[in-house]
Every structure is written in structure tokens, then in C-alpha cells.
N, C-alpha and C positions, 0 to 999 in steps of 0.2 A: 700314292694316296690320291692324287688328283684324278687319275683315270677311274679309280674305283668309287670314290665318294662325291666328286664335284657336282654331279647332277642331282644329288639328294639334298643339298643345302643351298641357302642363299649364297650366291657367288661372292658377294662382298664380305660376308662373315667368314666363308670358307677361306678366302684369300688372306684375311687377317689372321686366322688361326694357323694357316700354313706358314705364315711368316714367323710365328713364335713356337711352332711345334717342336722343332729340334732343340731349342733352348729348354722348353718344358720337359722334354724327354730326358735330356742330360741332367737336369736338376732333380727330377723326381722318380725316374724309373728305378725300380728295384729297392726303393727305400721303404723301411718299416719302422724308422726310429720315432721317438716321442716328439721331436721337433716337427716332423712331417705332419703328425696329427694336430699339433698346435697351429701350424700354418693353415691347414685345411679348415680348422674351426674358425680362425680369424677371417679367412677369405669368405667362407660361406655365411658367417654371421654378418659381414659387411653388406652382402648383396641379398641375403634371404632372411632378414630379421624383421619381426613384427612384435609389437608390444603385447599382442594377445597370447604369445607363447612364453612370456617371461614368468 
């Protein structure tokens, strides 16, 4: 991953993502269950919420 993408992203952000990538893959890869959808909505709402869209 580092050889292919490292030059395209901010090195600090890339390194932080690389530190959690395996854990994220293990937790979420191949899942399609309802809880996954709920987790996605919780996370995106936390970071991408505005009162204008309510």
C-alpha cells in the first residue's frame, strides 16, 4: 500500500491510516449486516452533520 499510494496523500495522515488499516479491514471487510449500516450512519453523522439537513 505504501509504495502505491504514499505519494498521493499527506504523509502524516497516510501513516495514521496505515496504522489502523488492518484492524478496519478485519472488522468491516465483507460485511453487509444491518449493524454495519448502523455503525456507518453513526460515524458519518458524528463528523458530517449540519442542522440545515435535519
